[in-house]
C-alpha positions as CSV (number, residue, x, y, z in Angstrom):
1,M,22.7,1.3,-10.9
2,R,22.6,-2.1,-9.4
3,R,20.4,-3.3,-6.6
4,E,21.0,-6.6,-4.7
5,L,18.5,-8.4,-2.5
6,V,20.0,-11.3,-0.6
7,A,17.8,-13.1,1.9
8,I,19.4,-16.2,3.7
9,V,17.4,-18.1,6.0
10,V,18.9,-20.9,8.1
11,A,16.8,-23.2,10.4
12,L,17.9,-25.9,12.6
13,M,15.3,-27.3,14.8
14,C,15.1,-29.9,17.4
15,A,11.5,-30.6,18.4
16,V,9.8,-32.5,21.1
17,G,6.3,-33.4,20.3
18,P,4.5,-31.5,17.6
19,T,6.6,-28.1,17.7
20,T,7.6,-27.0,14.3
21,G,9.7,-23.8,13.5
22,Q,9.4,-22.2,10.1
23,S,8.5,-25.5,8.7
24,T,6.0,-26.5,6.0
25,F,5.5,-29.9,7.5
26,G,2.2,-30.8,9.0
27,S,0.8,-33.2,11.8
28,I,-1.8,-35.9,12.2
29,V,-3.1,-36.2,15.7
30,G,-6.1,-38.1,17.3
31,V,-7.6,-40.3,20.0
32,V,-8.5,-43.9,19.8
33,H,-12.0,-44.7,21.4
34,D,-14.2,-47.7,21.5
35,A,-17.8,-47.5,20.7
36,S,-18.7,-46.3,24.3
37,Q,-16.0,-43.4,23.9
38,G,-13.7,-45.1,26.2
39,V,-10.0,-44.7,25.3
40,V,-8.1,-47.6,24.0
41,P,-4.5,-47.4,25.1
42,G,-1.8,-49.3,23.3
43,A,-3.7,-49.5,20.0
44,S,-1.2,-49.7,17.0
45,V,-1.7,-46.7,14.6
46,Q,-0.2,-46.5,11.2
47,I,-0.2,-43.9,8.3
48,K,0.9,-44.5,4.7
49,S,1.6,-41.8,2.1
50,L,-0.4,-42.4,-0.9
51,E,2.2,-40.6,-3.0
52,D,5.6,-42.2,-2.1
53,N,4.4,-45.3,0.0
54,S,6.4,-44.3,3.1
55,I,4.9,-45.6,6.4
56,R,4.9,-44.2,10.0
57,S,3.8,-46.2,12.9
58,T,3.0,-45.3,16.6
59,T,1.1,-46.7,19.7
60,A,-1.7,-44.8,21.4
61,S,-0.6,-43.4,24.8
62,A,-2.3,-44.1,28.1
63,D,-5.1,-41.7,27.3
64,G,-5.5,-43.0,23.8
65,S,-4.0,-40.2,21.9
66,F,-1.5,-40.5,19.1
67,E,0.3,-38.1,17.0
68,F,2.5,-38.1,13.7
69,V,4.5,-34.9,13.4
70,N,6.9,-33.5,10.5
71,L,4.9,-34.9,7.7
72,K,5.1,-33.8,4.1
73,P,1.9,-32.3,2.8
74,G,0.0,-34.8,0.8
75,K,-2.5,-37.6,1.0
76,Y,-2.4,-40.3,3.6
77,T,-4.2,-43.4,4.7
78,L,-4.5,-44.2,8.4
79,S,-5.3,-47.6,10.0
80,A,-5.6,-48.8,13.7
81,Q,-5.5,-52.2,15.3
82,A,-6.1,-53.4,18.8
83,A,-6.7,-56.7,20.4
84,G,-10.3,-57.7,20.5
85,F,-11.1,-54.9,18.0
86,A,-11.9,-54.9,14.3
87,E,-9.3,-53.0,12.2
88,F,-10.2,-49.4,11.5
89,Q,-9.1,-47.5,8.4
90,V,-9.3,-44.2,6.7
91,P,-8.5,-44.7,2.9
92,S,-7.6,-41.0,2.2
93,A,-7.1,-38.0,4.2
94,E,-5.4,-34.8,2.9
95,L,-2.8,-32.9,5.0
96,N,-1.9,-29.3,4.1
97,A,1.2,-27.5,4.8
98,R,1.5,-26.3,8.4
99,Q,-1.7,-28.0,9.2
100,T,-2.6,-30.0,12.4
101,L,-5.2,-32.5,11.0
102,R,-7.2,-34.4,13.6
103,I,-8.4,-37.9,12.9
104,D,-10.1,-39.6,15.7
105,V,-10.6,-43.4,15.6
106,T,-13.6,-45.2,16.9
107,M,-13.0,-49.0,17.1
108,T,-15.8,-51.7,17.3
109,V,-15.5,-55.1,19.1
110,E,-14.4,-57.8,16.6
111,T,-17.2,-60.1,15.4
112,Q,-17.9,-61.1,11.8
113,V,-16.6,-57.9,10.5
114,Q,-12.8,-57.8,10.4
115,K,-12.4,-54.2,9.1
116,I,-14.0,-50.9,9.7
117,E,-13.4,-48.6,6.8
118,V,-14.5,-44.9,7.0
119,S,-15.4,-43.7,3.5
120,E,-16.4,-40.3,4.4
121,S,-13.9,-37.6,4.1
122,V,-12.0,-36.3,7.0
123,A,-13.5,-32.9,8.3
124,V,-11.3,-29.9,6.9
125,I,-12.4,-27.6,9.7
126,N,-9.7,-26.6,11.9
127,T,-10.5,-27.5,15.4
128,E,-6.8,-27.7,16.8
129,N,-6.1,-23.8,17.1
130,G,-7.4,-20.4,16.4
131,I,-5.5,-19.8,13.1
132,I,-7.7,-18.4,10.3
133,G,-6.6,-18.8,6.8
134,D,-7.2,-20.9,3.7
135,S,-5.3,-23.1,1.1
136,K,-5.5,-24.0,-2.4
137,E,-3.9,-26.8,-4.5
138,T,-2.5,-26.4,-8.1
139,S,-5.7,-27.6,-9.8
140,E,-7.6,-24.8,-7.9
141,I,-5.1,-22.2,-8.8
142,S,-5.1,-23.0,-12.4
143,Q,-8.8,-23.6,-12.8
144,L,-9.9,-20.4,-11.1
145,P,-11.1,-17.7,-13.4
146,M,-8.0,-15.5,-12.8
147,N,-6.2,-14.0,-15.7
148,F,-2.6,-13.9,-14.3
149,R,-0.9,-16.8,-16.2
150,A,-0.7,-14.8,-19.5
151,V,0.5,-11.8,-17.8
152,S,3.2,-13.2,-15.4
153,T,5.0,-16.1,-14.2
154,S,4.7,-15.0,-10.5
155,P,1.9,-16.9,-8.6
156,L,1.4,-13.8,-6.2
157,A,-1.7,-12.9,-8.3
158,A,-3.3,-16.0,-7.3
159,L,-3.6,-14.6,-3.8
160,Q,-6.5,-12.5,-5.1
161,S,-8.6,-15.8,-4.7
162,S,-8.2,-15.6,-0.8
163,A,-11.0,-13.6,0.9
164,N,-8.5,-12.5,3.5
165,V,-6.3,-10.6,1.0
166,Q,-6.5,-7.0,0.4
167,Q,-4.4,-4.3,-1.4
168,D,-3.3,-1.0,0.0
169,S,-3.1,2.2,-2.0
170,Q,0.3,1.3,-3.5
171,G,-0.9,-2.1,-4.5
172,N,1.0,-4.0,-1.7
173,I,-0.6,-7.2,-0.3
174,A,-2.1,-7.0,3.1
175,L,-3.9,-9.8,5.2
176,G,-6.6,-9.5,7.6
177,G,-6.6,-5.7,8.0
178,A,-2.8,-5.7,8.8
179,T,-0.3,-3.4,6.9
180,A,1.8,-4.8,4.0
181,N,4.9,-4.9,6.1
182,M,3.2,-7.3,8.6
183,V,3.0,-10.2,6.2
184,G,5.6,-12.9,5.8
185,Y,6.3,-14.7,2.4
186,S,8.0,-17.9,2.0
187,V,8.5,-20.9,-0.4
188,D,9.1,-24.3,1.5
189,G,9.8,-22.4,4.7
190,I,12.5,-20.0,3.0
191,S,11.7,-16.3,3.0
192,T,11.0,-14.5,-0.3
193,A,10.3,-11.3,1.3
194,N,11.8,-8.1,-0.4
195,I,13.8,-6.7,2.8
196,F,14.2,-3.3,1.3
197,L,10.5,-2.6,0.7
198,S,9.2,-4.8,3.6
199,A,6.9,-6.6,1.0
200,A,6.7,-9.6,-1.2
201,G,9.4,-10.2,-3.7
202,A,7.9,-9.9,-7.1
203,N,9.5,-13.0,-8.8
204,P,11.6,-15.2,-6.6
205,Y,8.8,-18.0,-6.8
206,P,8.4,-21.4,-8.7
207,S,6.0,-21.6,-11.6
208,S,2.5,-22.0,-10.7
209,E,2.9,-25.6,-12.4
210,G,5.2,-26.4,-9.6
211,I,3.3,-25.4,-6.6
212,A,1.7,-28.1,-4.7
213,E,-0.3,-25.6,-2.3
214,L,-0.8,-22.0,-1.6
215,K,-1.6,-21.4,2.0
216,V,-2.7,-18.0,3.5
217,T,-2.8,-17.5,7.2
218,A,-4.5,-14.2,8.2
219,F,-5.3,-14.3,11.8
220,N,-3.7,-15.7,15.0
221,N,-0.5,-16.7,13.1
222,N,1.9,-18.8,15.0
223,A,4.6,-16.6,16.9
224,E,7.5,-18.5,15.1
225,F,6.6,-16.8,11.8
226,S,7.0,-13.2,13.4
227,Q,4.3,-11.7,11.4
228,V,0.6,-11.2,11.7
229,G,-0.1,-12.8,8.4
230,D,1.8,-15.4,6.4
231,V,1.8,-16.6,2.7
232,T,3.3,-20.1,2.3
233,F,4.0,-21.8,-1.2
234,T,4.9,-25.4,-1.1
235,T,6.5,-27.0,-4.2
236,K,5.5,-30.2,-5.7
237,A,7.4,-33.4,-5.2
238,G,7.7,-36.4,-7.5
239,T,5.6,-39.5,-6.7
240,N,5.5,-43.2,-7.6
241,N,3.3,-42.3,-10.5
242,I,4.9,-40.6,-13.6
243,H,2.9,-37.4,-14.3
244,G,3.3,-34.3,-16.4
245,S,1.7,-31.4,-18.2
246,L,1.8,-29.0,-21.0
247,F,0.3,-25.5,-21.1
248,E,-0.1,-22.4,-23.2
249,Y,-1.8,-19.2,-22.4
250,L,-2.7,-16.7,-25.0
251,Q,-4.1,-13.3,-24.8
252,N,-4.3,-10.6,-27.5
253,D,-6.0,-7.4,-28.6
254,A,-8.6,-9.0,-30.7
255,L,-11.6,-8.1,-28.5
256,D,-10.0,-5.0,-27.0
257,A,-11.3,-1.5,-27.4
258,T,-9.3,1.5,-28.8
259,V,-7.2,3.4,-26.3
260,L,-8.8,6.5,-24.8
261,N,-8.2,9.6,-27.0
262,F,-6.4,7.3,-29.6
263,N,-8.0,5.9,-32.7
264,V,-6.2,2.6,-32.7
265,K,-5.9,-0.3,-30.4
266,A,-2.9,-0.7,-28.3
267,P,-0.8,-3.8,-29.5
268,K,-1.1,-6.7,-27.0
269,R,0.2,-10.3,-27.1
270,F,0.7,-12.3,-24.1
271,N,2.2,-15.8,-24.3
272,T,2.8,-18.1,-21.3
273,F,3.9,-21.6,-22.1
274,G,5.7,-24.5,-20.6
275,G,5.3,-27.9,-18.8
276,S,6.2,-30.2,-15.9
277,F,7.3,-33.7,-15.5
278,G,7.8,-35.9,-12.4
279,G,7.9,-39.4,-11.1
280,P,10.3,-41.9,-9.5
281,V,14.2,-41.8,-10.5
282,R,14.8,-44.9,-12.8
283,I,18.0,-45.8,-14.5
284,P,17.4,-48.9,-16.6
285,K,19.5,-51.8,-15.2
286,L,21.2,-49.7,-12.7
287,Y,18.6,-48.1,-10.2
288,N,15.1,-48.1,-9.4
289,G,13.9,-45.4,-7.2
290,K,10.3,-46.6,-6.6
291,D,9.3,-45.8,-3.0
292,K,12.7,-44.2,-2.5
293,T,13.8,-41.4,-5.1
294,F,11.7,-39.0,-6.6
295,F,12.2,-36.0,-9.0
296,F,10.0,-33.1,-10.3
297,F,10.8,-30.5,-13.0
298,D,9.0,-27.7,-14.6
299,Y,9.6,-24.9,-17.1
300,E,7.7,-21.7,-17.7
301,G,8.3,-19.1,-20.2
302,N,6.6,-15.8,-20.8
303,R,6.5,-13.5,-23.8
304,K,4.7,-10.2,-23.6
305,V,4.2,-7.4,-26.0
306,T,2.1,-4.4,-25.0
307,S,2.5,-0.6,-24.8
308,Q,1.7,2.4,-22.7
309,A,-0.1,5.5,-24.0
310,E,1.9,8.7,-23.8
311,Q,0.3,12.3,-24.4
312,Y,2.3,15.5,-24.0
313,L,2.3,19.1,-24.8
314,V,5.6,19.7,-26.6
315,P,7.1,22.9,-28.4
316,T,6.0,23.4,-32.0
317,Q,8.6,24.1,-34.6
318,A,7.6,27.7,-34.6
319,E,8.2,28.0,-30.8
320,R,11.6,26.0,-31.4
321,N,12.3,28.9,-33.7
322,G,11.7,31.6,-31.1
323,N,8.1,32.6,-32.3
324,L,5.9,32.6,-29.2
325,S,3.0,34.3,-30.6
326,D,0.8,31.2,-30.0
327,L,1.7,31.6,-26.3
328,G,0.8,35.4,-26.4
329,G,4.5,36.6,-26.6
330,G,6.8,37.9,-29.1
331,T,9.7,36.6,-31.0
332,I,13.1,35.5,-29.4
333,T,16.2,35.9,-31.7
334,N,19.0,35.1,-29.3
335,L,18.4,31.4,-28.8
336,N,20.4,29.4,-26.4
337,A,22.5,26.7,-28.4
338,S,22.2,24.1,-25.4
339,G,18.3,24.7,-25.3
340,L,18.1,24.1,-29.0
341,A,20.2,20.9,-28.6
342,L,17.9,19.8,-25.8
343,L,14.8,20.3,-27.9
344,K,16.3,18.6,-30.8
345,N,17.5,15.4,-29.3
346,Y,15.0,14.9,-26.5
347,Y,11.7,16.5,-27.3
348,P,9.6,15.2,-30.2
349,L,7.7,17.4,-32.6
350,P,3.9,17.6,-32.3
351,N,2.1,14.8,-34.3
352,L,-1.5,16.3,-33.5
353,N,-3.1,19.5,-34.6
354,C,-3.1,21.6,-31.5
355,V,-2.6,25.3,-32.1
356,T,-1.9,26.6,-28.8
357,Q,-1.7,25.8,-25.0
358,L,-3.9,28.8,-24.5
359,T,-6.8,27.0,-26.0
360,P,-8.7,25.1,-23.1
361,S,-9.2,22.0,-25.3
362,C,-5.5,21.8,-26.1
363,S,-4.0,19.8,-23.3
364,F,-1.6,17.8,-25.6
365,N,-0.2,17.9,-29.0
366,F,1.8,14.6,-29.1
367,E,0.7,11.2,-28.5
368,K,2.4,7.8,-28.9
369,L,2.0,4.1,-27.9
370,Q,5.3,3.4,-26.3
371,P,6.2,-0.4,-26.7
372,I,7.2,-2.1,-23.5
373,P,8.0,-5.7,-24.3
374,S,9.2,-8.2,-21.6
375,S,10.2,-11.8,-21.6
376,T,10.7,-14.4,-18.7
377,N,12.4,-17.8,-18.7
378,G,12.4,-20.0,-15.5
379,F,12.8,-23.6,-14.4
380,D,12.4,-25.4,-11.1
381,V,13.8,-29.0,-10.1
382,R,13.2,-31.0,-6.8
383,I,14.8,-34.2,-5.8
384,D,13.3,-36.2,-2.8
385,Q,14.9,-39.1,-1.1
386,A,13.4,-41.5,1.6
387,I,16.2,-42.9,3.7
388,G,14.2,-45.8,5.4
389,S,11.0,-45.0,7.2
390,K,12.4,-42.6,9.6
391,Q,14.4,-40.2,7.5
392,Q,13.7,-38.0,4.4
393,V,15.7,-35.6,2.6
394,Y,14.9,-33.1,-0.3
395,A,16.7,-30.4,-2.2
396,R,14.9,-27.8,-4.6
397,F,16.5,-25.2,-6.9
398,N,14.5,-22.4,-8.7
399,W,16.1,-20.3,-11.6
400,K,14.3,-17.4,-13.3
401,N,15.5,-14.5,-15.6
402,V,13.3,-11.6,-16.3
403,T,13.8,-8.9,-19.0
404,A,11.4,-6.0,-18.9
405,S,11.2,-2.4,-20.5
406,V,10.2,0.4,-18.1
407,V,8.9,3.6,-19.7
408,N,10.6,7.0,-19.1
409,P,8.7,10.0,-20.3
410,L,10.2,11.5,-23.5
411,L,13.3,9.4,-23.0
412,P,14.4,5.8,-24.0
413,N,13.1,3.0,-22.1
414,D,15.0,1.3,-19.2
415,L,15.9,-2.3,-20.1
416,D,15.8,-4.1,-16.5
417,H,17.4,-7.4,-16.2
418,E,16.4,-9.3,-13.1
419,Q,17.9,-12.7,-11.9
420,D,16.1,-14.8,-9.4
421,R,17.7,-17.7,-7.8
422,S,16.4,-19.9,-4.7
423,F,17.9,-23.1,-3.1
424,L,16.7,-25.3,-0.3
425,V,17.8,-28.5,1.3
426,S,16.0,-30.1,4.1
427,H,16.6,-33.2,6.3
428,N,13.9,-34.7,8.7
429,I,14.6,-37.5,11.0
430,S,12.4,-39.3,13.7
431,I,14.9,-40.3,16.4
432,R,12.1,-41.8,18.5
433,P,8.3,-41.3,18.7
434,T,8.8,-38.1,21.0
435,L,12.1,-36.8,19.5
436,L,12.4,-35.4,16.1
437,N,14.9,-33.1,14.2
438,E,14.4,-31.1,11.1
439,F,17.5,-29.3,9.5
440,R,16.6,-26.7,6.8
441,F,19.0,-24.5,4.9
442,G,18.1,-22.2,1.9
443,F,18.6,-18.8,0.4
444,T,16.7,-16.5,-2.0
445,H,18.7,-14.1,-4.2
446,T,17.4,-11.5,-6.5
447,L,19.6,-9.1,-8.6
448,L,18.0,-6.3,-10.5
449,T,20.1,-4.5,-13.1
450,P,18.4,-1.5,-14.8
451,I,20.1,-0.5,-18.1
452,F,19.5,2.9,-19.4
453,P,20.9,3.8,-22.9
454,I,21.9,7.3,-22.3
455,Q,25.4,7.9,-20.7
456,G,25.3,11.0,-18.5
457,A,28.8,12.3,-19.5
458,A,27.9,12.0,-23.3
459,A,24.6,13.7,-22.7
460,I,26.5,16.7,-21.1
461,A,28.8,16.9,-24.0
462,Q,25.9,16.6,-26.6
463,L,24.2,19.7,-25.0
464,G,27.4,21.7,-24.8
465,L,27.1,22.2,-21.1
466,Q,30.7,21.3,-20.0
467,T,31.2,24.6,-18.1
468,W,28.1,23.9,-15.7
469,M,27.9,21.9,-12.6
470,F,26.2,18.6,-12.6
471,H,25.0,15.9,-10.3
472,T,25.8,13.3,-13.0
473,T,29.2,13.9,-14.7
474,R,30.7,10.2,-14.6
475,P,30.0,8.0,-17.6
476,T,27.0,6.6,-15.8
477,A,23.9,5.4,-17.5
478,A,21.6,8.1,-16.4
479,F,20.2,11.4,-17.7
480,P,22.1,14.2,-15.8
481,A,20.5,16.5,-13.2
482,L,21.7,19.9,-14.3
483,T,22.6,22.5,-11.6
484,S,23.6,26.2,-12.1
485,P,26.6,27.7,-10.4
486,M,23.9,29.3,-8.0
487,G,23.0,25.8,-6.8
488,R,19.7,25.8,-8.3
489,A,18.4,22.6,-10.0
490,L,17.3,23.6,-13.7
491,L,16.7,20.1,-15.2
492,R,16.5,16.6,-13.8
């Protein structure tokens, strides 16, 4: 059985003013006042990225207002100048994904002081719209006491840190009281939703090491996202500073208790390991990408060894031989050959001393800790290029392979192979202060291939049932569903 999930999102936007469609960019807006709260039209306002040194400039309008749109999330400085006034400067302000950040400027008359520097942090309370949500950076995600890095490489588990997140009875994620299918999921504006289940895709996400920001919007979401709630992951970009990381998460059974009704611990060993590296692109004697070209790369692997407790009531050897006295019956001598083959090949013998199922305390006579190992390997790479002060382009590629065992009662495990691929390219240009264009193309592709070791046709032959009618007669990797000539399902 093969299931393929393909989600392709193409966004081509031409925006006048601060409008953005399915974009992860943000905006900085404000008004320039003097000390008496009168507006200062014509003031020169400039912002500079502290990460790649890119600069954007504009002029305050007749009502003193200014705006910078289509900005990458990150940290910026803001400065303002006007004739007769001292220079105003905010040394650091952080802009989140899809945020409209307001920074109002108050200028003082120029005297002995030539520069006014605001050292207080910019208010993070959203005053521009009615959207309710929260956001977290990489450091917050990695330092919060959440035990998900050792278990999985998917950052979806980090959503539990948001007060607006709930889970329904099936474990699906819901926001702000809405149902699970009313939530959108994206990485850099490209959807990662499972379109078959109307829920979050399980694995098509970058490593937590490569996430710059996790943003959860729970109420009053913008109509362009077409959902009540929205979960946005923004990936890291390289900067002018070389930076990297190495990590290892380990969890084992050293402090675990024994499994309920077992006298042993369940074997458990979780390992998640990897690292990241980013900075400007430099080729000695050929190219220096400072302030222009940046890269970021990360790798994350996961190895998980655990088990699932299984307890069943299975036929004893005497019952297989036709002696049903423990069940209050007699002895059967004419035993069906196919039934015996089924018991021999697919039903284990009891490994616990449980005499009869008529005894109230005898609910199972076989127990086992079934191993369910899994492994994951994935990497993410992103390249950013600044084309002058008015154009930026970046591309990102995510690659992840997951191999996991799935328990089948009394049958061999499925071995599921999952392949996740995601690609994005984005081009952003400021044609003039009131006219901007963003082109964004990307796709998310998930391919799940379950492998079951029993071939249906081979199982039919092994049980000697060729004269029966079956749901599964082809050489398919599945245990057959047996149907009698009367049409009644006997075994599935």
